[in-house]
PDB file as gemmi writes it, atoms N, CA and C in Angstrom:
CRYST1    1.000    1.000    1.000  90.00  90.00  90.00 P 1                      
ATOM      1  N   UNK A   1      55.797  -7.494  16.061  1.00  0.00           N  
ATOM      2  CA  UNK A   1      55.205  -8.795  16.172  1.00  0.00           C  
ATOM      3  C   UNK A   1      56.309  -9.824  16.422  1.00  0.00           C  
ATOM      4  N   UNK A   2      56.066 -10.736  17.354  1.00  0.00           N  
ATOM      5  CA  UNK A   2      57.031 -11.783  17.698  1.00  0.00           C  
ATOM      6  C   UNK A   2      56.592 -13.083  17.046  1.00  0.00           C  
ATOM      7  N   UNK A   3      57.512 -13.690  16.300  1.00  0.00           N  
ATOM      8  CA  UNK A   3      57.236 -14.982  15.674  1.00  0.00           C  
ATOM      9  C   UNK A   3      57.722 -16.079  16.601  1.00  0.00           C  
ATOM     10  N   UNK A   4      56.844 -17.019  16.923  1.00  0.00           N  
ATOM     11  CA  UNK A   4      57.202 -18.152  17.778  1.00  0.00           C  
ATOM     12  C   UNK A   4      57.035 -19.425  16.955  1.00  0.00           C  
ATOM     13  N   UNK A   5      58.134 -20.136  16.796  1.00  0.00           N  
ATOM     14  CA  UNK A   5      58.115 -21.389  16.043  1.00  0.00           C  
ATOM     15  C   UNK A   5      57.339 -22.448  16.829  1.00  0.00           C  
ATOM     16  N   UNK A   6      56.401 -23.110  16.158  1.00  0.00           N  
ATOM     17  CA  UNK A   6      55.651 -24.202  16.783  1.00  0.00           C  
ATOM     18  C   UNK A   6      56.292 -25.515  16.349  1.00  0.00           C  
ATOM     19  N   UNK A   7      56.760 -26.256  17.306  1.00  0.00           N  
ATOM     20  CA  UNK A   7      57.440 -27.524  17.041  1.00  0.00           C  
ATOM     21  C   UNK A   7      56.439 -28.664  16.969  1.00  0.00           C  
ATOM     22  N   UNK A   8      56.794 -29.680  16.189  1.00  0.00           N  
ATOM     23  CA  UNK A   8      55.978 -30.888  16.128  1.00  0.00           C  
ATOM     24  C   UNK A   8      56.555 -31.980  17.007  1.00  0.00           C  
ATOM     25  N   UNK A   9      57.856 -31.905  17.272  1.00  0.00           N  
ATOM     26  CA  UNK A   9      58.519 -32.874  18.139  1.00  0.00           C  
ATOM     27  C   UNK A   9      59.845 -32.299  18.605  1.00  0.00           C  
ATOM     28  N   UNK A  10      60.443 -32.946  19.576  1.00  0.00           N  
ATOM     29  CA  UNK A  10      61.751 -32.560  20.088  1.00  0.00           C  
ATOM     30  C   UNK A  10      62.759 -33.630  19.686  1.00  0.00           C  
ATOM     31  N   UNK A  11      63.988 -33.217  19.443  1.00  0.00           N  
ATOM     32  CA  UNK A  11      65.041 -34.151  19.047  1.00  0.00           C  
ATOM     33  C   UNK A  11      65.982 -34.402  20.219  1.00  0.00           C  
ATOM     34  N   UNK A  12      66.393 -35.638  20.397  1.00  0.00           N  
ATOM     35  CA  UNK A  12      67.362 -35.968  21.448  1.00  0.00           C  
ATOM     36  C   UNK A  12      68.641 -35.191  21.168  1.00  0.00           C  
ATOM     37  N   UNK A  13      69.126 -34.507  22.192  1.00  0.00           N  
ATOM     38  CA  UNK A  13      70.317 -33.671  22.054  1.00  0.00           C  
ATOM     39  C   UNK A  13      69.976 -32.231  21.697  1.00  0.00           C  
ATOM     40  N   UNK A  14      68.752 -31.993  21.260  1.00  0.00           N  
ATOM     41  CA  UNK A  14      68.325 -30.656  20.880  1.00  0.00           C  
ATOM     42  C   UNK A  14      68.159 -29.752  22.094  1.00  0.00           C  
ATOM     43  N   UNK A  15      68.356 -28.450  21.871  1.00  0.00           N  
ATOM     44  CA  UNK A  15      68.202 -27.451  22.927  1.00  0.00           C  
ATOM     45  C   UNK A  15      67.024 -26.564  22.553  1.00  0.00           C  
ATOM     46  N   UNK A  16      66.118 -26.362  23.514  1.00  0.00           N  
ATOM     47  CA  UNK A  16      64.878 -25.621  23.266  1.00  0.00           C  
ATOM     48  C   UNK A  16      64.630 -24.626  24.388  1.00  0.00           C  
ATOM     49  N   UNK A  17      63.924 -23.551  24.064  1.00  0.00           N  
ATOM     50  CA  UNK A  17      63.586 -22.557  25.070  1.00  0.00           C  
ATOM     51  C   UNK A  17      62.360 -22.997  25.864  1.00  0.00           C  
ATOM     52  N   UNK A  18      62.187 -22.357  26.985  1.00  0.00           N  
ATOM     53  CA  UNK A  18      61.014 -22.562  27.837  1.00  0.00           C  
ATOM     54  C   UNK A  18      59.746 -22.337  27.013  1.00  0.00           C  
ATOM     55  N   UNK A  19      59.730 -21.285  26.219  1.00  0.00           N  
ATOM     56  CA  UNK A  19      58.557 -20.942  25.407  1.00  0.00           C  
ATOM     57  C   UNK A  19      58.259 -22.021  24.362  1.00  0.00           C  
ATOM     58  N   UNK A  20      59.279 -22.550  23.699  1.00  0.00           N  
ATOM     59  CA  UNK A  20      59.063 -23.587  22.690  1.00  0.00           C  
ATOM     60  C   UNK A  20      58.438 -24.836  23.303  1.00  0.00           C  
ATOM     61  N   UNK A  21      58.904 -25.224  24.473  1.00  0.00           N  
ATOM     62  CA  UNK A  21      58.357 -26.409  25.139  1.00  0.00           C  
ATOM     63  C   UNK A  21      56.918 -26.155  25.579  1.00  0.00           C  
ATOM     64  N   UNK A  22      56.674 -24.977  26.124  1.00  0.00           N  
ATOM     65  CA  UNK A  22      55.324 -24.614  26.539  1.00  0.00           C  
ATOM     66  C   UNK A  22      54.362 -24.641  25.353  1.00  0.00           C  
ATOM     67  N   UNK A  23      54.780 -24.077  24.233  1.00  0.00           N  
ATOM     68  CA  UNK A  23      53.932 -24.074  23.035  1.00  0.00           C  
ATOM     69  C   UNK A  23      53.659 -25.486  22.534  1.00  0.00           C  
ATOM     70  N   UNK A  24      54.654 -26.353  22.575  1.00  0.00           N  
ATOM     71  CA  UNK A  24      54.456 -27.741  22.156  1.00  0.00           C  
ATOM     72  C   UNK A  24      53.412 -28.420  23.036  1.00  0.00           C  
ATOM     73  N   UNK A  25      53.490 -28.200  24.339  1.00  0.00           N  
ATOM     74  CA  UNK A  25      52.521 -28.808  25.251  1.00  0.00           C  
ATOM     75  C   UNK A  25      51.102 -28.282  25.027  1.00  0.00           C  
ATOM     76  N   UNK A  26      50.972 -27.031  24.599  1.00  0.00           N  
ATOM     77  CA  UNK A  26      49.658 -26.441  24.384  1.00  0.00           C  
ATOM     78  C   UNK A  26      49.062 -26.757  23.015  1.00  0.00           C  
ATOM     79  N   UNK A  27      49.891 -27.153  22.048  1.00  0.00           N  
ATOM     80  CA  UNK A  27      49.381 -27.352  20.687  1.00  0.00           C  
ATOM     81  C   UNK A  27      49.431 -28.792  20.192  1.00  0.00           C  
ATOM     82  N   UNK A  28      50.152 -29.664  20.878  1.00  0.00           N  
ATOM     83  CA  UNK A  28      50.291 -31.045  20.412  1.00  0.00           C  
ATOM     84  C   UNK A  28      48.981 -31.815  20.605  1.00  0.00           C  
ATOM     85  N   UNK A  29      48.569 -32.557  19.585  1.00  0.00           N  
ATOM     86  CA  UNK A  29      47.307 -33.292  19.641  1.00  0.00           C  
ATOM     87  C   UNK A  29      47.486 -34.771  19.984  1.00  0.00           C  
ATOM     88  N   UNK A  30      48.725 -35.191  20.187  1.00  0.00           N  
ATOM     89  CA  UNK A  30      48.973 -36.590  20.531  1.00  0.00           C  
ATOM     90  C   UNK A  30      49.172 -36.716  22.033  1.00  0.00           C  
ATOM     91  N   UNK A  31      49.330 -37.936  22.490  1.00  0.00           N  
ATOM     92  CA  UNK A  31      49.668 -38.167  23.889  1.00  0.00           C  
ATOM     93  C   UNK A  31      51.119 -37.744  24.079  1.00  0.00           C  
ATOM     94  N   UNK A  32      51.363 -36.758  24.924  1.00  0.00           N  
ATOM     95  CA  UNK A  32      52.701 -36.208  25.117  1.00  0.00           C  
ATOM     96  C   UNK A  32      52.964 -35.995  26.604  1.00  0.00           C  
ATOM     97  N   UNK A  33      54.169 -36.361  27.047  1.00  0.00           N  
ATOM     98  CA  UNK A  33      54.561 -36.156  28.442  1.00  0.00           C  
ATOM     99  C   UNK A  33      56.005 -35.681  28.466  1.00  0.00           C  
ATOM    100  N   UNK A  34      56.286 -34.701  29.311  1.00  0.00           N  
ATOM    101  CA  UNK A  34      57.649 -34.219  29.478  1.00  0.00           C  
ATOM    102  C   UNK A  34      58.041 -34.400  30.932  1.00  0.00           C  
ATOM    103  N   UNK A  35      59.175 -35.055  31.153  1.00  0.00           N  
ATOM    104  CA  UNK A  35      59.718 -35.263  32.492  1.00  0.00           C  
ATOM    105  C   UNK A  35      60.907 -34.322  32.681  1.00  0.00           C  
ATOM    106  N   UNK A  36      60.864 -33.521  33.753  1.00  0.00           N  
ATOM    107  CA  UNK A  36      61.930 -32.561  34.010  1.00  0.00           C  
ATOM    108  C   UNK A  36      62.053 -32.353  35.512  1.00  0.00           C  
ATOM    109  N   UNK A  37      63.242 -32.566  36.062  1.00  0.00           N  
ATOM    110  CA  UNK A  37      63.485 -32.379  37.493  1.00  0.00           C  
ATOM    111  C   UNK A  37      63.678 -30.913  37.871  1.00  0.00           C  
ATOM    112  N   UNK A  38      63.923 -30.049  36.897  1.00  0.00           N  
ATOM    113  CA  UNK A  38      64.363 -28.691  37.180  1.00  0.00           C  
ATOM    114  C   UNK A  38      63.254 -27.655  37.343  1.00  0.00           C  
ATOM    115  N   UNK A  39      62.108 -27.845  36.724  1.00  0.00           N  
ATOM    116  CA  UNK A  39      61.023 -26.856  36.820  1.00  0.00           C  
ATOM    117  C   UNK A  39      59.688 -27.568  36.992  1.00  0.00           C  
ATOM    118  N   UNK A  40      58.747 -26.877  37.614  1.00  0.00           N  
ATOM    119  CA  UNK A  40      57.411 -27.452  37.796  1.00  0.00           C  
ATOM    120  C   UNK A  40      56.428 -26.923  36.752  1.00  0.00           C  
ATOM    121  N   UNK A  41      56.845 -25.901  35.988  1.00  0.00           N  
ATOM    122  CA  UNK A  41      55.950 -25.275  35.011  1.00  0.00           C  
ATOM    123  C   UNK A  41      56.775 -24.649  33.892  1.00  0.00           C  
ATOM    124  N   UNK A  42      56.286 -24.761  32.665  1.00  0.00           N  
ATOM    125  CA  UNK A  42      56.924 -24.103  31.527  1.00  0.00           C  
ATOM    126  C   UNK A  42      56.136 -22.854  31.190  1.00  0.00           C  
ATOM    127  N   UNK A  43      56.858 -21.791  30.805  1.00  0.00           N  
ATOM    128  CA  UNK A  43      56.201 -20.514  30.533  1.00  0.00           C  
ATOM    129  C   UNK A  43      56.667 -19.867  29.261  1.00  0.00           C  
ATOM    130  N   UNK A  44      56.912 -18.574  29.330  1.00  0.00           N  
ATOM    131  CA  UNK A  44      57.187 -17.771  28.144  1.00  0.00           C  
ATOM    132  C   UNK A  44      58.634 -17.301  28.030  1.00  0.00           C  
ATOM    133  N   UNK A  45      59.519 -17.807  28.849  1.00  0.00           N  
ATOM    134  CA  UNK A  45      60.899 -17.322  28.854  1.00  0.00           C  
ATOM    135  C   UNK A  45      61.659 -17.759  27.600  1.00  0.00           C  
ATOM    136  N   UNK A  46      62.420 -16.821  27.064  1.00  0.00           N  
ATOM    137  CA  UNK A  46      63.331 -17.136  25.959  1.00  0.00           C  
ATOM    138  C   UNK A  46      64.739 -17.387  26.497  1.00  0.00           C  
ATOM    139  N   UNK A  47      64.974 -17.007  27.761  1.00  0.00           N  
ATOM    140  CA  UNK A  47      66.306 -17.147  28.358  1.00  0.00           C  
ATOM    141  C   UNK A  47      66.542 -18.545  28.912  1.00  0.00           C  
ATOM    142  N   UNK A  48      65.499 -19.179  29.437  1.00  0.00           N  
ATOM    143  CA  UNK A  48      65.635 -20.530  29.996  1.00  0.00           C  
ATOM    144  C   UNK A  48      65.768 -21.533  28.859  1.00  0.00           C  
ATOM    145  N   UNK A  49      66.762 -22.395  28.942  1.00  0.00           N  
ATOM    146  CA  UNK A  49      67.014 -23.384  27.891  1.00  0.00           C  
ATOM    147  C   UNK A  49      67.036 -24.791  28.488  1.00  0.00           C  
ATOM    148  N   UNK A  50      66.558 -25.743  27.687  1.00  0.00           N  
ATOM    149  CA  UNK A  50      66.480 -27.135  28.115  1.00  0.00           C  
ATOM    150  C   UNK A  50      67.012 -28.029  27.008  1.00  0.00           C  
ATOM    151  N   UNK A  51      67.662 -29.111  27.410  1.00  0.00           N  
ATOM    152  CA  UNK A  51      68.185 -30.082  26.446  1.00  0.00           C  
ATOM    153  C   UNK A  51      67.457 -31.404  26.619  1.00  0.00           C  
ATOM    154  N   UNK A  52      67.114 -32.020  25.504  1.00  0.00           N  
ATOM    155  CA  UNK A  52      66.434 -33.311  25.515  1.00  0.00           C  
ATOM    156  C   UNK A  52      67.490 -34.400  25.704  1.00  0.00           C  
ATOM    157  N   UNK A  53      67.342 -35.184  26.771  1.00  0.00           N  
ATOM    158  CA  UNK A  53      68.311 -36.252  27.039  1.00  0.00           C  
ATOM    159  C   UNK A  53      67.735 -37.638  26.780  1.00  0.00           C  
ATOM    160  N   UNK A  54      66.440 -37.712  26.518  1.00  0.00           N  
ATOM    161  CA  UNK A  54      65.817 -38.994  26.208  1.00  0.00           C  
ATOM    162  C   UNK A  54      64.469 -38.807  25.547  1.00  0.00           C  
ATOM    163  N   UNK A  55      64.100 -39.765  24.715  1.00  0.00           N  
ATOM    164  CA  UNK A  55      62.818 -39.732  24.002  1.00  0.00           C  
ATOM    165  C   UNK A  55      62.318 -41.175  23.896  1.00  0.00           C  
ATOM    166  N   UNK A  56      61.113 -41.411  24.405  1.00  0.00           N  
ATOM    167  CA  UNK A  56      60.572 -42.763  24.438  1.00  0.00           C  
ATOM    168  C   UNK A  56      59.118 -42.754  23.997  1.00  0.00           C  
ATOM    169  N   UNK A  57      58.738 -43.692  23.173  1.00  0.00           N  
ATOM    170  CA  UNK A  57      57.335 -43.875  22.825  1.00  0.00           C  
ATOM    171  C   UNK A  57      56.892 -45.154  23.520  1.00  0.00           C  
ATOM    172  N   UNK A  58      56.028 -45.014  24.513  1.00  0.00           N  
ATOM    173  CA  UNK A  58      55.703 -46.135  25.380  1.00  0.00           C  
ATOM    174  C   UNK A  58      54.279 -46.005  25.919  1.00  0.00           C  
ATOM    175  N   UNK A  59      53.770 -47.064  26.495  1.00  0.00           N  
ATOM    176  CA  UNK A  59      52.466 -47.010  27.152  1.00  0.00           C  
ATOM    177  C   UNK A  59      52.647 -46.405  28.541  1.00  0.00           C  
ATOM    178  N   UNK A  60      51.835 -45.438  28.873  1.00  0.00           N  
ATOM    179  CA  UNK A  60      51.907 -44.762  30.154  1.00  0.00           C  
ATOM    180  C   UNK A  60      50.768 -45.259  31.046  1.00  0.00           C  
ATOM    181  N   UNK A  61      51.107 -46.090  31.996  1.00  0.00           N  
ATOM    182  CA  UNK A  61      50.122 -46.641  32.926  1.00  0.00           C  
ATOM    183  C   UNK A  61      50.068 -45.737  34.147  1.00  0.00           C  
ATOM    184  N   UNK A  62      48.879 -45.454  34.655  1.00  0.00           N  
ATOM    185  CA  UNK A  62      48.788 -44.615  35.845  1.00  0.00           C  
ATOM    186  C   UNK A  62      47.625 -45.012  36.733  1.00  0.00           C  
ATOM    187  N   UNK A  63      47.700 -44.530  37.951  1.00  0.00           N  
ATOM    188  CA  UNK A  63      46.701 -44.804  38.961  1.00  0.00           C  
ATOM    189  C   UNK A  63      46.235 -43.470  39.535  1.00  0.00           C  
ATOM    190  N   UNK A  64      44.930 -43.243  39.583  1.00  0.00           N  
ATOM    191  CA  UNK A  64      44.360 -42.060  40.214  1.00  0.00           C  
ATOM    192  C   UNK A  64      43.253 -42.508  41.151  1.00  0.00           C  
ATOM    193  N   UNK A  65      43.401 -42.152  42.418  1.00  0.00           N  
ATOM    194  CA  UNK A  65      42.399 -42.493  43.425  1.00  0.00           C  
ATOM    195  C   UNK A  65      42.020 -43.979  43.397  1.00  0.00           C  
ATOM    196  N   UNK A  66      43.020 -44.829  43.425  1.00  0.00           N  
ATOM    197  CA  UNK A  66      42.843 -46.288  43.439  1.00  0.00           C  
ATOM    198  C   UNK A  66      42.206 -46.829  42.166  1.00  0.00           C  
ATOM    199  N   UNK A  67      42.286 -46.068  41.077  1.00  0.00           N  
ATOM    200  CA  UNK A  67      41.695 -46.490  39.810  1.00  0.00           C  
ATOM    201  C   UNK A  67      42.792 -46.601  38.749  1.00  0.00           C  
ATOM    202  N   UNK A  68      42.910 -47.777  38.169  1.00  0.00           N  
ATOM    203  CA  UNK A  68      43.920 -48.034  37.144  1.00  0.00           C  
ATOM    204  C   UNK A  68      43.422 -47.538  35.802  1.00  0.00           C  
ATOM    205  N   UNK A  69      44.177 -46.630  35.201  1.00  0.00           N  
ATOM    206  CA  UNK A  69      43.842 -46.088  33.887  1.00  0.00           C  
ATOM    207  C   UNK A  69      44.645 -46.828  32.827  1.00  0.00           C  
ATOM    208  N   UNK A  70      43.960 -47.603  32.037  1.00  0.00           N  
ATOM    209  CA  UNK A  70      44.600 -48.401  30.999  1.00  0.00           C  
ATOM    210  C   UNK A  70      44.808 -47.519  29.765  1.00  0.00           C  
ATOM    211  N   UNK A  71      46.063 -47.426  29.274  1.00  0.00           N  
ATOM    212  CA  UNK A  71      46.320 -46.565  28.125  1.00  0.00           C  
ATOM    213  C   UNK A  71      45.730 -47.144  26.840  1.00  0.00           C  
ATOM    214  N   UNK A  72      45.146 -46.272  26.039  1.00  0.00           N  
ATOM    215  CA  UNK A  72      44.574 -46.717  24.767  1.00  0.00           C  
ATOM    216  C   UNK A  72      45.593 -46.630  23.632  1.00  0.00           C  
ATOM    217  N   UNK A  73      46.636 -45.831  23.842  1.00  0.00           N  
ATOM    218  CA  UNK A  73      47.695 -45.717  22.831  1.00  0.00           C  
ATOM    219  C   UNK A  73      48.988 -45.309  23.516  1.00  0.00           C  
ATOM    220  N   UNK A  74      50.055 -45.350  22.775  1.00  0.00           N  
ATOM    221  CA  UNK A  74      51.357 -45.002  23.325  1.00  0.00           C  
ATOM    222  C   UNK A  74      51.466 -43.490  23.533  1.00  0.00           C  
ATOM    223  N   UNK A  75      52.296 -43.130  24.494  1.00  0.00           N  
ATOM    224  CA  UNK A  75      52.584 -41.733  24.814  1.00  0.00           C  
ATOM    225  C   UNK A  75      54.025 -41.447  24.438  1.00  0.00           C  
ATOM    226  N   UNK A  76      54.259 -40.254  23.853  1.00  0.00           N  
ATOM    227  CA  UNK A  76      55.633 -39.809  23.587  1.00  0.00           C  
ATOM    228  C   UNK A  76      56.114 -39.136  24.863  1.00  0.00           C  
ATOM    229  N   UNK A  77      57.206 -39.668  25.423  1.00  0.00           N  
ATOM    230  CA  UNK A  77      57.754 -39.147  26.667  1.00  0.00           C  
ATOM    231  C   UNK A  77      59.145 -38.582  26.382  1.00  0.00           C  
ATOM    232  N   UNK A  78      59.327 -37.304  26.731  1.00  0.00           N  
ATOM    233  CA  UNK A  78      60.622 -36.657  26.603  1.00  0.00           C  
ATOM    234  C   UNK A  78      61.192 -36.424  27.986  1.00  0.00           C  
ATOM    235  N   UNK A  79      62.479 -36.716  28.168  1.00  0.00           N  
ATOM    236  CA  UNK A  79      63.191 -36.424  29.396  1.00  0.00           C  
ATOM    237  C   UNK A  79      64.117 -35.261  29.082  1.00  0.00           C  
ATOM    238  N   UNK A  80      63.940 -34.157  29.817  1.00  0.00           N  
ATOM    239  CA  UNK A  80      64.749 -32.970  29.523  1.00  0.00           C  
ATOM    240  C   UNK A  80      65.406 -32.451  30.791  1.00  0.00           C  
ATOM    241  N   UNK A  81      66.449 -31.637  30.620  1.00  0.00           N  
ATOM    242  CA  UNK A  81      67.110 -31.010  31.745  1.00  0.00           C  
ATOM    243  C   UNK A  81      67.451 -29.575  31.395  1.00  0.00           C  
ATOM    244  N   UNK A  82      67.431 -28.737  32.416  1.00  0.00           N  
ATOM    245  CA  UNK A  82      67.767 -27.326  32.255  1.00  0.00           C  
ATOM    246  C   UNK A  82      69.269 -27.183  32.070  1.00  0.00           C  
ATOM    247  N   UNK A  83      69.677 -26.336  31.131  1.00  0.00           N  
ATOM    248  CA  UNK A  83      71.109 -26.127  30.912  1.00  0.00           C  
ATOM    249  C   UNK A  83      71.467 -24.674  31.134  1.00  0.00           C  
TER     250      UNK A  83                                                      
END                                                                             
């Protein structure tokens, strides 16, 4: 049996596996966004590692099909890079 730690948040400067980030995205109940230039999808790899270079709690404004979506609460945004 493989034990996978479920994270509640990421720490700036912290290093995390692809699997840990994927699990956080699948289990987090808050507004969460991860920005990463290096990959388009997170999966199950234990070999791929990412470092958190920024963490911001902010309102995320967006537009879809000419429709402005007004945020009801702040989103936690993490900026990460592959190492």
